[in-house]
N, C-alpha and C positions, 0 to 999 in steps of 0.2 A: 388475458394474461398480464398485460401491462398494468391495468388498474389493480388487479389482485396483487401483483408483485409490489406495487407502490403501497398498498394498504398493509401488506405484510411487513415491508420495510419500516413504515411508520410505527406499527404496533410493537415490533421487536426492538427497534432502536429506542423508543420512548420507555419501554419496559426495562431495558438494560441500563439506560441512563439513570432511571429512578432507583433500580436495585443496586447499582454500582456507585451511587453518588458518594457514599462514605469513602470508598476506595479512591475515587477520582479526586476527592479533596485531599486525601493523604498524599497521593502521587503528585498533585499540584504543589503541595507544600514542600515535598522533597526536592522536586525539580527547582523550585525557587531558591531553596537553601544551597543546593550543590551546583546548580548551573546558572543561577542568577535570573534576571528578567531579560526578555519576557519568558513566561512559562511555556507558551506554545511555539512550535516551529510552524511557520505559516509560509506557504509557497504557492505560486500560481501553477496550476496544472490543467491539462485539457480534459474537459468533460464530454458530455453528449455532443456528437458531431464536431468535437474539437473546441467547443466553446470554453473559454477559460473560467476557472473558479479558483478559490484559495483553499487548499487542503490544510487541515489542522492536525497536528500531532504534538505529543509531549516532546520537549527538547531532550535529546540524548547526548548532545555535545556542548562543550563550553566554547566561548568566543576567544580562546587564547590566540595571541598573535606574537609574531617575532619582533625584533627590535625595529624593523622597517614598517611595522604596522600591518603586515600581511598575515592572513589566517594560517595557523599551523596545519599540517596534514591531518586528515580526518581521524586517523588512528591515534594521534596525539591529543586530539580534542575530545574523543569518545571516552566517557568516564565509566567507572565501575557501575554506577547507577544506570547509566545509559545502556551498557551491555546487558544488564539485567532486564531493563524495560524492553529491549529488543528481543532478547531470548524468550521472554514471556509474552511478546506482542502487546504489552501494555501501552507502549507508545502510540499504538493505533487507536486506542479507545476514543480520543476526541473526534475521530472521524464519524462517530455516531451523530455528531451535530451536523456534519455535512449530509448525512443520510436524511435527517429530519428536514433539512432545508431543501431537499430534492436535488442536490448536486451530485450525490453518490447513491449507490444501492448497497445493500449488505453483500451481494454477490455480483461480480462482474470483472472485467479486465482491470488490473490495477492502473490508476492514472500515473503516467510517467512524466516526462518533462516537456514543456512547451517547445523547446528547441528540437525535439525529435520529430515533430509533426511533418516537416518537409522531407524527412529522411525515409519515411515509410514507403514501401511498395503499395500499389492500389489494394492488394489483398490484405496486407498487414494493417492498412488504414481502416479496414472494416471493423476493427476492434472498437472504434469510436461510434459505431452504429447504435450502441446501447450505453446506459450510464456506467461509469466506472464503479468498481466495487472495493469494499474493505478487504475482502478475500475473493479468490476466484479459482477456476479450474487449474490455472498454471501454478498457483500457490500451493495447492495440495499435491501437485505432481512435480515438485522439484524446487520451486521458488527460485532463489538466487544460485542454486547448484546447476541449473540448466542453461543452455545457450539462449541468446536472443531469438534465434530462428525457432527453437523449440517452444519458447515462451509465447511467441506470436502465433504459432500453429495452434497451441492450446487455447489461446484467447479467441481466435477466429472459430475454432471448433465449438466453443461455448456459445458464441453468438448464434451459430446455426442450430444448436441443439438445446438451448436453454429451456427449462421447464421448472415448475414449482418443486417437483421431487428431486431434480438435479440440484437445485439450490439448497434444499434440505440436506442432501448428501454432502455437498461441499461444506456447509456450515458445520455439520457433525464431524467431518474429517478434519476441518480446521481446528476445532477444539481438541480433538484427539491428538493431532500432531503437535499442538502447542504444549499439551501436557507431557507428551513424549519428547518434546524439544527436537522434533524432526525438521530438517530443511532450514535451520537457522543459518545465519551468515557464518562462513568458515572463518577460523582464526586468521587474522591478518587482513581481512577484507571488510572494511566498514561499510562499503556501498557496493552495489552491482557495478561491474565495469561499464564504461560509457558506450552507448549505442552509437555507431558511426555511420550507419546506413544499411539499407536492405541488401541482403545477399541474393544470389540467384537460386537458392534452395527452394524447392517446391513446397507450398503450404497445404497441399491436398491431403496429406496423410498425418494426422495428429498422433503424437505419442501419448500412452495412458500415464563554499560554505553550504554544504549540503548534508541533509540527512539521508537515510536509506530510501530508496524508491519503493 
């Protein structure tokens, strides 16, 4: 399963990067014009077994600061171009390079923040038993509209039930939801609220200067 999943990731990510290269160049130019340099948002995230790697995304925010030199709130730095990139999930396309490098998979739990690692319960931490993904079971079942407890239940469920056909289903539904614009960030929320620690809710019954997580 692991070898086949890796081969599938390599084939699909290489195919998409080749087919979408004109679009990627256009998006890179637009980000450079409207957001400045650098083009990519680069941040350390936990990968397999919590090992750190640097995730790549197109920038959706400017580096606007107040008179004291502090970054302005996310919603003030998020541009119209950035909102469009997020709504269409185009900001995620550079993560295909992370997939090629073996740091991510096409499907898996989303890589969150390094600072969250000590906050997980042992059950929630099981989400790091596999490679993180560009999309996942939680993303097609609510994305940022669900609670952290629900998100982690879905992530752990995927770890226990992953299969090739489940991955195909998740990829298909991801594309479908992107075109329907389901599950995008609600107005007024540039990012998911911060995770502050594991709750006591059981994970046994799954439900069917920062950029967004």
